[in-house]
Structure formats: C-alpha cells, structure tokens
MIDOSE-1310 file (N, C-alpha, C; in nm, 2 decimals, decimal comma, always signed):
residues 209
mass	-0,86/+22,34/+7,05/-0,95/+22,35/+7,17/-1,09/+22,32/+7,11; -1,13/+22,37/+7,00/-1,26/+22,35/+6,95/-1,27/+22,20/+6,90; -1,16/+22,14/+6,85/-1,16/+22,01/+6,80/-1,17/+21,91/+6,92; -1,10/+21,95/+7,03/-1,11/+21,87/+7,16/-1,25/+21,87/+7,21
khrn	-1,31/+21,99/+7,21/-1,45/+22,00/+7,26/-1,55/+21,92/+7,18; -1,53/+21,92/+7,04/-1,61/+21,84/+6,95/-1,60/+21,70/+6,97; -1,48/+21,65/+7,00/-1,46/+21,51/+7,03/-1,52/+21,46/+7,16; -1,51/+21,55/+7,26/-1,57/+21,52/+7,39/-1,73/+21,51/+7,37
tcsf	-1,78/+21,59/+7,29/-1,93/+21,59/+7,26/-1,96/+21,46/+7,19; -1,88/+21,41/+7,10/-1,90/+21,29/+7,02/-1,89/+21,17/+7,12; -1,79/+21,18/+7,21/-1,78/+21,07/+7,31/-1,90/+21,06/+7,40; -1,95/+21,17/+7,45/-2,06/+21,18/+7,53/-2,18/+21,13/+7,46
stil	-2,20/+21,17/+7,33/-2,32/+21,12/+7,26/-2,31/+20,97/+7,23; -2,19/+20,92/+7,21/-2,17/+20,77/+7,19/-2,21/+20,69/+7,31; -2,16/+20,74/+7,43/-2,20/+20,68/+7,55/-2,35/+20,68/+7,58; -2,41/+20,79/+7,55/-2,56/+20,80/+7,57/-2,63/+20,71/+7,47
licl	-2,58/+20,70/+7,35/-2,64/+20,61/+7,25/-2,63/+20,47/+7,30; -2,52/+20,43/+7,35/-2,50/+20,29/+7,41/-2,60/+20,26/+7,52; -2,61/+20,36/+7,61/-2,71/+20,34/+7,72/-2,85/+20,33/+7,67; -2,89/+20,41/+7,57/-3,02/+20,40/+7,51/-3,04/+20,26/+7,44
nlsl	-2,94/+20,22/+7,37/-2,95/+20,08/+7,31/-2,97/+19,97/+7,40; -2,90/+19,99/+7,52/-2,91/+19,89/+7,63/-3,05/+19,89/+7,69; -3,10/+20,01/+7,71/-3,24/+20,02/+7,76/-3,34/+19,96/+7,67; -3,32/+19,99/+7,54/-3,41/+19,94/+7,43/-3,40/+19,78/+7,43
fvis	-3,28/+19,73/+7,45/-3,25/+19,59/+7,45/-3,34/+19,52/+7,56; -3,33/+19,58/+7,68/-3,39/+19,53/+7,81/-3,55/+19,53/+7,78; -3,60/+19,65/+7,74/-3,75/+19,66/+7,71/-3,79/+19,56/+7,61; -3,71/+19,55/+7,50/-3,75/+19,46/+7,39/-3,76/+19,32/+7,43
aasf	-3,66/+19,28/+7,52/-3,66/+19,14/+7,57/-3,78/+19,12/+7,67; -3,80/+19,22/+7,75/-3,92/+19,21/+7,84/-4,05/+19,21/+7,77; -4,06/+19,27/+7,65/-4,19/+19,27/+7,58/-4,23/+19,14/+7,52; -4,14/+19,04/+7,53/-4,19/+18,91/+7,49/-4,28/+18,84/+7,59
apti	-4,26/+18,88/+7,72/-4,33/+18,81/+7,83/-4,48/+18,83/+7,82; -4,54/+18,95/+7,80/-4,68/+18,94/+7,79/-4,74/+18,86/+7,68; -4,68/+18,86/+7,57/-4,73/+18,77/+7,46/-4,72/+18,62/+7,49; -4,61/+18,59/+7,56/-4,59/+18,45/+7,60/-4,70/+18,41/+7,70
llkm	-4,72/+18,50/+7,80/-4,82/+18,47/+7,90/-4,97/+18,47/+7,85; -4,99/+18,54/+7,74/-5,13/+18,55/+7,69/-5,16/+18,41/+7,62; -5,07/+18,36/+7,54/-5,10/+18,23/+7,48/-4,98/+18,17/+7,42; -4,95/+18,05/+7,45/-4,83/+17,97/+7,39/-4,88/+17,84/+7,34
ppts	-4,86/+17,80/+7,21/-4,80/+17,89/+7,11/-4,89/+18,01/+7,07; -4,83/+18,12/+7,03/-4,91/+18,23/+7,00/-4,99/+18,22/+6,87; -5,10/+18,30/+6,86/-5,17/+18,30/+6,73/-5,08/+18,39/+6,63; -5,14/+18,40/+6,51/-5,07/+18,48/+6,40/-5,05/+18,62/+6,45
fgma	-5,16/+18,67/+6,52/-5,15/+18,81/+6,57/-5,05/+18,82/+6,68; -5,03/+18,72/+6,76/-4,93/+18,71/+6,87/-4,79/+18,71/+6,80; -4,78/+18,64/+6,69/-4,65/+18,62/+6,62/-4,61/+18,76/+6,57; -4,71/+18,84/+6,53/-4,68/+18,98/+6,49/-4,61/+19,06/+6,60
ffmv	-4,66/+19,04/+6,72/-4,60/+19,10/+6,84/-4,45/+19,05/+6,85; -4,44/+18,92/+6,84/-4,30/+18,86/+6,85/-4,21/+18,92/+6,74; -4,26/+18,94/+6,62/-4,17/+19,00/+6,52/-4,13/+19,14/+6,55; -4,23/+19,22/+6,60/-4,20/+19,36/+6,63/-4,10/+19,36/+6,74
sgis	-4,12/+19,29/+6,84/-4,02/+19,29/+6,96/-3,88/+19,23/+6,91; -3,89/+19,13/+6,82/-3,76/+19,07/+6,77/-3,68/+19,17/+6,69; -3,75/+19,25/+6,60/-3,68/+19,35/+6,52/-3,62/+19,46/+6,62; -3,69/+19,50/+6,72/-3,64/+19,59/+6,81/-3,52/+19,54/+6,88
llss	-3,53/+19,42/+6,92/-3,42/+19,36/+7,00/-3,29/+19,35/+6,91; -3,32/+19,31/+6,78/-3,21/+19,30/+6,68/-3,15/+19,44/+6,65; -3,23/+19,54/+6,64/-3,19/+19,68/+6,61/-3,10/+19,73/+6,73; -3,14/+19,70/+6,85/-3,06/+19,74/+6,97/-2,93/+19,67/+6,97
lvgf	-2,92/+19,54/+6,93/-2,79/+19,47/+6,93/-2,70/+19,53/+6,82; -2,76/+19,56/+6,70/-2,68/+19,61/+6,59/-2,63/+19,76/+6,63; -2,72/+19,82/+6,71/-2,69/+19,96/+6,75/-2,55/+19,97/+6,82; -2,51/+19,87/+6,89/-2,38/+19,87/+6,96/-2,27/+19,88/+6,87
ysql	-2,28/+19,84/+6,74/-2,18/+19,83/+6,65/-2,20/+19,93/+6,53; -2,31/+20,01/+6,54/-2,35/+20,09/+6,42/-2,24/+20,19/+6,38; -2,15/+20,23/+6,47/-2,05/+20,33/+6,43/-1,92/+20,28/+6,38; -1,92/+20,14/+6,38/-1,79/+20,07/+6,33/-1,77/+20,09/+6,18
tyvc	-1,88/+20,06/+6,10/-1,87/+20,07/+5,96/-1,99/+20,13/+5,90; -1,98/+20,19/+5,78/-2,10/+20,25/+5,72/-2,21/+20,15/+5,70; -2,17/+20,02/+5,67/-2,27/+19,91/+5,64/-2,35/+19,89/+5,77; -2,28/+19,88/+5,89/-2,35/+19,86/+6,01/-2,44/+19,97/+6,04
flth	-2,40/+20,09/+6,01/-2,48/+20,21/+6,03/-2,62/+20,20/+5,95; -2,60/+20,17/+5,82/-2,72/+20,16/+5,74/-2,81/+20,05/+5,78; -2,75/+19,93/+5,82/-2,83/+19,82/+5,87/-2,91/+19,86/+5,99; -2,84/+19,93/+6,09/-2,91/+19,97/+6,21/-3,02/+20,07/+6,18
islv	-3,00/+20,17/+6,09/-3,10/+20,26/+6,06/-3,22/+20,19/+5,99; -3,19/+20,10/+5,91/-3,30/+20,02/+5,84/-3,39/+19,95/+5,94; -3,32/+19,88/+6,04/-3,39/+19,80/+6,14/-3,47/+19,90/+6,23; -3,41/+20,00/+6,27/-3,48/+20,10/+6,35/-3,62/+20,15/+6,28
lasl	-3,60/+20,18/+6,15/-3,72/+20,23/+6,08/-3,83/+20,12/+6,07; -3,78/+20,00/+6,04/-3,88/+19,88/+6,03/-3,94/+19,86/+6,17; -3,86/+19,87/+6,27/-3,91/+19,85/+6,41/-4,02/+19,96/+6,44; -3,99/+20,08/+6,40/-4,08/+20,19/+6,43/-4,21/+20,17/+6,36
vgqi	-4,20/+20,13/+6,24/-4,33/+20,11/+6,16/-4,41/+20,00/+6,23; -4,35/+19,89/+6,26/-4,42/+19,78/+6,33/-4,48/+19,82/+6,46; -4,40/+19,90/+6,54/-4,45/+19,94/+6,67/-4,57/+20,03/+6,66; -4,56/+20,13/+6,57/-4,67/+20,23/+6,55/-4,80/+20,16/+6,51
ltil	-4,78/+20,06/+6,42/-4,91/+19,99/+6,37/-4,96/+19,90/+6,48; -4,88/+19,84/+6,56/-4,93/+19,75/+6,67/-4,99/+19,84/+6,78; -4,93/+19,95/+6,81/-4,99/+20,04/+6,91/-5,13/+20,09/+6,87; -5,13/+20,13/+6,74/-5,27/+20,18/+6,69/-5,37/+20,07/+6,69
alft	-5,33/+19,95/+6,66/-5,42/+19,83/+6,66/-5,47/+19,80/+6,81; -5,38/+19,81/+6,90/-5,42/+19,78/+7,04/-5,50/+19,89/+7,10; -5,47/+20,02/+7,06/-5,55/+20,14/+7,11/-5,69/+20,14/+7,06; -5,70/+20,13/+6,92/-5,83/+20,15/+6,85/-5,91/+20,02/+6,85
reka	-5,85/+19,90/+6,85/-5,92/+19,78/+6,84/-5,88/+19,68/+6,95; -5,90/+19,73/+7,08/-5,85/+19,65/+7,19/-5,93/+19,51/+7,20; -6,07/+19,52/+7,19/-6,15/+19,40/+7,19/-6,12/+19,30/+7,08; -6,10/+19,36/+6,96/-6,07/+19,28/+6,84/-5,93/+19,21/+6,86
slsl	-5,84/+19,29/+6,92/-5,71/+19,24/+6,94/-5,71/+19,12/+7,04; -5,79/+19,14/+7,14/-5,80/+19,03/+7,24/-5,86/+18,91/+7,18; -5,96/+18,92/+7,10/-6,02/+18,81/+7,03/-5,92/+18,74/+6,93; -5,84/+18,82/+6,87/-5,74/+18,76/+6,77/-5,63/+18,69/+6,85
lksp	-5,60/+18,73/+6,97/-5,49/+18,67/+7,05/-5,54/+18,53/+7,11; -5,68/+18,52/+7,13/-5,73/+18,40/+7,17/-5,67/+18,34/+7,30; -5,66/+18,44/+7,40/-5,59/+18,40/+7,52/-5,69/+18,32/+7,61; -5,64/+18,20/+7,67/-5,73/+18,13/+7,75/-5,74/+18,18/+7,90
rdpk	-5,67/+18,29/+7,92/-5,67/+18,35/+8,05/-5,80/+18,43/+8,08; -5,81/+18,47/+8,21/-5,93/+18,55/+8,24/-5,92/+18,68/+8,16; -6,04/+18,73/+8,12/-6,05/+18,85/+8,03/-5,97/+18,97/+8,10; -5,99/+18,99/+8,23/-5,92/+19,10/+8,30/-5,77/+19,09/+8,29
eakf	-5,72/+18,96/+8,31/-5,57/+18,93/+8,31/-5,52/+18,96/+8,16; -5,60/+18,91/+8,07/-5,57/+18,92/+7,93/-5,56/+19,07/+7,89; -5,66/+19,15/+7,93/-5,66/+19,29/+7,90/-5,54/+19,36/+7,97; -5,50/+19,32/+8,09/-5,39/+19,38/+8,16/-5,26/+19,35/+8,09
lvrm	-5,25/+19,22/+8,04/-5,12/+19,18/+7,97/-5,12/+19,26/+7,84; -5,23/+19,28/+7,76/-5,23/+19,35/+7,64/-5,19/+19,50/+7,66; -5,24/+19,55/+7,77/-5,20/+19,69/+7,80/-5,05/+19,70/+7,84; -5,00/+19,60/+7,91/-4,86/+19,60/+7,94/-4,77/+19,59/+7,81
ecga	-4,82/+19,51/+7,72/-4,75/+19,50/+7,59/-4,76/+19,63/+7,52; -4,87/+19,70/+7,52/-4,89/+19,82/+7,46/-4,80/+19,93/+7,52; -4,79/+19,93/+7,65/-4,70/+20,02/+7,72/-4,55/+20,00/+7,69; -4,52/+19,87/+7,68/-4,37/+19,84/+7,64/-4,34/+19,88/+7,50
lmam	-4,44/+19,87/+7,41/-4,43/+19,91/+7,27/-4,42/+20,06/+7,26; -4,49/+20,13/+7,34/-4,48/+20,28/+7,34/-4,35/+20,33/+7,39; -4,30/+20,26/+7,50/-4,16/+20,30/+7,55/-4,06/+20,27/+7,44; -4,07/+20,15/+7,38/-3,98/+20,11/+7,27/-3,98/+20,21/+7,16
cmlq	-4,10/+20,26/+7,12/-4,12/+20,35/+7,01/-4,05/+20,48/+7,04; -4,07/+20,53/+7,16/-4,01/+20,66/+7,20/-3,85/+20,65/+7,20; -3,80/+20,54/+7,25/-3,66/+20,51/+7,26/-3,61/+20,50/+7,12; -3,68/+20,43/+7,03/-3,63/+20,42/+6,89/-3,62/+20,55/+6,82
vvvl	-3,71/+20,64/+6,84/-3,70/+20,78/+6,78/-3,58/+20,85/+6,83; -3,56/+20,85/+6,96/-3,43/+20,91/+7,01/-3,31/+20,85/+6,96; -3,31/+20,71/+6,96/-3,19/+20,64/+6,90/-3,17/+20,67/+6,76; -3,28/+20,68/+6,68/-3,26/+20,71/+6,54/-3,19/+20,85/+6,52
vlsc	-3,25/+20,95/+6,60/-3,19/+21,09/+6,58/-3,05/+21,09/+6,63; -3,02/+21,03/+6,75/-2,89/+21,03/+6,80/-2,79/+20,96/+6,72; -2,83/+20,84/+6,66/-2,74/+20,76/+6,58/-2,69/+20,84/+6,46; -2,79/+20,92/+6,39/-2,75/+21,00/+6,28/-2,66/+21,11/+6,32
avhs	-2,68/+21,17/+6,44/-2,59/+21,28/+6,49/-2,46/+21,23/+6,52; -2,45/+21,11/+6,59/-2,32/+21,05/+6,63/-2,24/+21,01/+6,50; -2,32/+20,96/+6,40/-2,25/+20,92/+6,28/-2,19/+21,03/+6,21; -2,27/+21,14/+6,19/-2,21/+21,26/+6,13/-2,10/+21,32/+6,21
cwvk	-2,10/+21,31/+6,34/-2,00/+21,36/+6,42/-1,86/+21,28/+6,40; -1,88/+21,15/+6,39/-1,76/+21,06/+6,37/-1,71/+21,08/+6,23; -1,80/+21,11/+6,13/-1,75/+21,13/+5,99/-1,67/+21,26/+5,99; -1,72/+21,37/+6,07/-1,65/+21,49/+6,07/-1,51/+21,48/+6,14
dyee	-1,51/+21,40/+6,25/-1,39/+21,36/+6,32/-1,29/+21,30/+6,23; -1,34/+21,20/+6,15/-1,25/+21,13/+6,06/-1,19/+21,22/+5,95; -1,28/+21,31/+5,90/-1,23/+21,40/+5,80/-1,12/+21,50/+5,85; -1,15/+21,54/+5,98/-1,05/+21,63/+6,05/-0,91/+21,56/+6,06
leae	-0,92/+21,43/+6,11/-0,80/+21,35/+6,13/-0,72/+21,34/+5,99; -0,80/+21,31/+5,89/-0,74/+21,29/+5,75/-0,68/+21,42/+5,71; -0,74/+21,54/+5,73/-0,69/+21,66/+5,70/-0,56/+21,69/+5,78; -0,56/+21,66/+5,91/-0,44/+21,68/+5,99/-0,33/+21,59/+5,94
keam	-0,36/+21,46/+5,91/-0,26/+21,38/+5,86/-0,20/+21,42/+5,73; -0,29/+21,48/+5,64/-0,24/+21,53/+5,51/-0,15/+21,65/+5,53; -0,19/+21,74/+5,63/-0,11/+21,86/+5,66/+0,02/+21,82/+5,71; +0,03/+21,72/+5,80/+0,16/+21,67/+5,85/+0,25/+21,62/+5,74
virk	+0,19/+21,54/+5,65/+0,27/+21,49/+5,54/+0,33/+21,60/+5,46; +0,24/+21,71/+5,43/+0,29/+21,82/+5,35/+0,40/+21,90/+5,42; +0,38/+21,92/+5,56/+0,48/+21,99/+5,64/+0,61/+21,90/+5,64; +0,60/+21,78/+5,65/+0,73/+21,69/+5,65/+0,80/+21,70/+5,52
rnre	+0,71/+21,69/+5,41/+0,77/+21,70/+5,27/+0,84/+21,84/+5,25; +0,78/+21,95/+5,30/+0,84/+22,08/+5,29/+0,97/+22,09/+5,37; +0,97/+22,03/+5,49/+1,09/+22,03/+5,57/+1,21/+21,95/+5,50; +1,17/+21,84/+5,44/+1,27/+21,76/+5,37/+1,32/+21,84/+5,25
makv	+1,23/+21,91/+5,18/+1,27/+21,98/+5,06/+1,36/+22,10/+5,10; +1,32/+22,16/+5,21/+1,41/+22,27/+5,26/+1,54/+22,23/+5,30; +1,54/+22,11/+5,37/+1,67/+22,05/+5,41/+1,76/+22,02/+5,29; +1,70/+21,96/+5,18/+1,77/+21,93/+5,06/+1,83/+22,06/+4,99
qees	+1,74/+22,17/+4,99/+1,78/+22,29/+4,94/+1,90/+22,35/+5,02; +1,89/+22,34/+5,15/+2,00/+22,39/+5,24/+2,13/+22,32/+5,21; +2,12/+22,18/+5,20/+2,24/+22,10/+5,17/+2,29/+22,14/+5,03; +2,20/+22,16/+4,93/+2,25/+22,20/+4,80/+2,32/+22,33/+4,80
mang	+2,26/+22,43/+4,88/+2,32/+22,56/+4,89/+2,46/+22,55/+4,96; +2,46/+22,47/+5,06/+2,59/+22,45/+5,13/+2,70/+22,38/+5,05; +2,65/+22,28/+4,97/+2,74/+22,22/+4,88/+2,79/+22,32/+4,78; +2,70/+22,40/+4,72/+2,74/+22,50/+4,62/+2,84/+22,60/+4,68
tnia	+2,81/+22,65/+4,80/+2,91/+22,74/+4,87/+3,05/+22,67/+4,89; +3,04/+22,55/+4,93/+3,17/+22,48/+4,95/+3,25/+22,46/+4,82; +3,17/+22,43/+4,71/+3,24/+22,41/+4,58/+3,30/+22,55/+4,54; +3,22/+22,66/+4,56/+3,27/+22,79/+4,52/+3,39/+22,83/+4,60
qfkt	+3,38/+22,80/+4,73/+3,50/+22,84/+4,81/+3,62/+22,76/+4,77; +3,60/+22,63/+4,74/+3,71/+22,54/+4,70/+3,77/+22,59/+4,57; +3,68/+22,63/+4,48/+3,74/+22,69/+4,35/+3,81/+22,82/+4,37; +3,76/+22,90/+4,46/+3,83/+23,03/+4,49/+3,96/+23,00/+4,55
eeld	+3,97/+22,91/+4,65/+4,10/+22,87/+4,71/+4,20/+22,81/+4,61; +4,14/+22,73/+4,52/+4,22/+22,67/+4,41/+4,28/+22,78/+4,32; +4,19/+22,87/+4,28/+4,23/+22,98/+4,20/+4,33/+23,07/+4,27; +4,32/+23,10/+4,39/+4,42/+23,17/+4,47/+4,55/+23,10/+4,47
enmk	+4,55/+22,97/+4,49/+4,67/+22,89/+4,50/+4,74/+22,90/+4,36; +4,66/+22,89/+4,25/+4,72/+22,90/+4,12/+4,78/+23,03/+4,09; +4,71/+23,14/+4,14/+4,76/+23,27/+4,12/+4,89/+23,29/+4,20; +4,89/+23,24/+4,32/+5,02/+23,25/+4,40/+5,13/+23,18/+4,34
skkv	+5,11/+23,05/+4,29/+5,21/+22,98/+4,23/+5,26/+23,05/+4,10; +5,17/+23,11/+4,03/+5,21/+23,18/+3,91/+5,30/+23,31/+3,94; +5,26/+23,37/+4,05/+5,34/+23,49/+4,10/+5,48/+23,45/+4,14; +5,49/+23,33/+4,21/+5,62/+23,29/+4,25/+5,70/+23,25/+4,13
qwvk	+5,64/+23,19/+4,03/+5,71/+23,16/+3,91/+5,76/+23,29/+3,84; +5,67/+23,39/+3,83/+5,71/+23,52/+3,77/+5,83/+23,58/+3,84; +5,82/+23,58/+3,97/+5,93/+23,64/+4,05/+6,06/+23,57/+4,03; +6,05/+23,43/+4,02/+6,18/+23,35/+4,00/+6,23/+23,39/+3,86
tdfe	+6,14/+23,40/+3,76/+6,18/+23,43/+3,62/+6,25/+23,57/+3,62; +6,19/+23,67/+3,69/+6,25/+23,80/+3,69/+6,39/+23,81/+3,76; +6,41/+23,72/+3,86/+6,54/+23,73/+3,93/+6,65/+23,64/+3,86; +6,61/+23,56/+3,77/+6,70/+23,47/+3,70/+6,78/+23,55/+3,60
p	+6,93/+23,53/+3,59/+7,01/+23,61/+3,50/+6,98/+23,57/+3,35
C-alpha cells in the first residue's frame, strides 16, 4: 500500500515536472523575441541575452529526458544551474543598469519602445528564473524518488529469487526424503520376503524325513 502510494506520488511529480519544463520551453522560446525586436543582428550584450535564453531552452529540452539515465540527470542539473546564474546576472544588470543596458543594446527603435522591450525581456527572465528554481528542486526530488523505486524493485526481485530458490531446495529435500522413505520401505519389504522364504525353507526342512 505504501509502495503504491509512493509510486503514485512519483508519477504525479514526474507529470508536474514535464509541465514545468514545457512552460519553461515556451517562455525561453518567447524570450528571444524582445532581443530580436530590439536590434538585429544583436550587439554583444544582446548576444548574452541570446545565450541565456538558449541555455534555458536547452535545459528544458534535456529536462524531458532527465530521468532516463544518471548522465541525463547530471547534464540537466548542470544546464539549469548555468541558466540560473545567467538569468540572475542579466536580471541584476537590467534592474540596476537599465540606461546602460539600453545603450549597450544600441537599439534603433524609439527609446520608449526599447525600454518596453527590455522590461519584457526582464519579465521573461524573472519568470524563467522562478521556474528554473522549481524545476531544479523538483528534478532532484523526482530523481531520488525514482532511485528509491528502483532500489525497492531490485529488493523485491532479489526476494523473489531467494523465495524461488528456497522453494526449489524444499522441493528437492522433499523428493530426497520421499526417495529415502521408498528405499527404506523397499528394503523392509525385501527383508520381509527374505525372512518369509527362510521360514518356508525351515518348515520344509523340519517336515522332511
């Protein structure tokens, strides 16, 4: 019962993680738009935005397969951490140095439009950052959950093998005991037959003149 409840919890957590990765994928893909609209081709500062969004997009894609193997899980966690660092640094730059950021982006658009696009990018990065934190925590929880499930399955499999081996040994012992009983019974019958034949011979010998 507890094992079934534990597996249901794991399944729900996995579905929730998939939904979060999907949301992260959509927001990461959408976050390219403000940078593209600001200036194309982008400046080096704009390329930094692209890199942060690209890493987030890649981490969300790897997140769909993170529970398949331990290597995928480690890759996903590494990408999530790298993405978080980039997002936090970019958000701090946009919050504390908005004018400097606008000048570094060198957008040909109207200053109000450029400011609006930068704030859209900052909002997208904040949403991505919060999602990444939840994904990071939930990924670790789901991974430990699956590891525990795997260990339980292995323990159950080992217990089944031991029970099967014990049954086979008990069956062999029963057969050995049955064979021993049959042999003893056969020897007893043979001994009785020998005794009877000897008695007949003695009787014959007694009655002979």
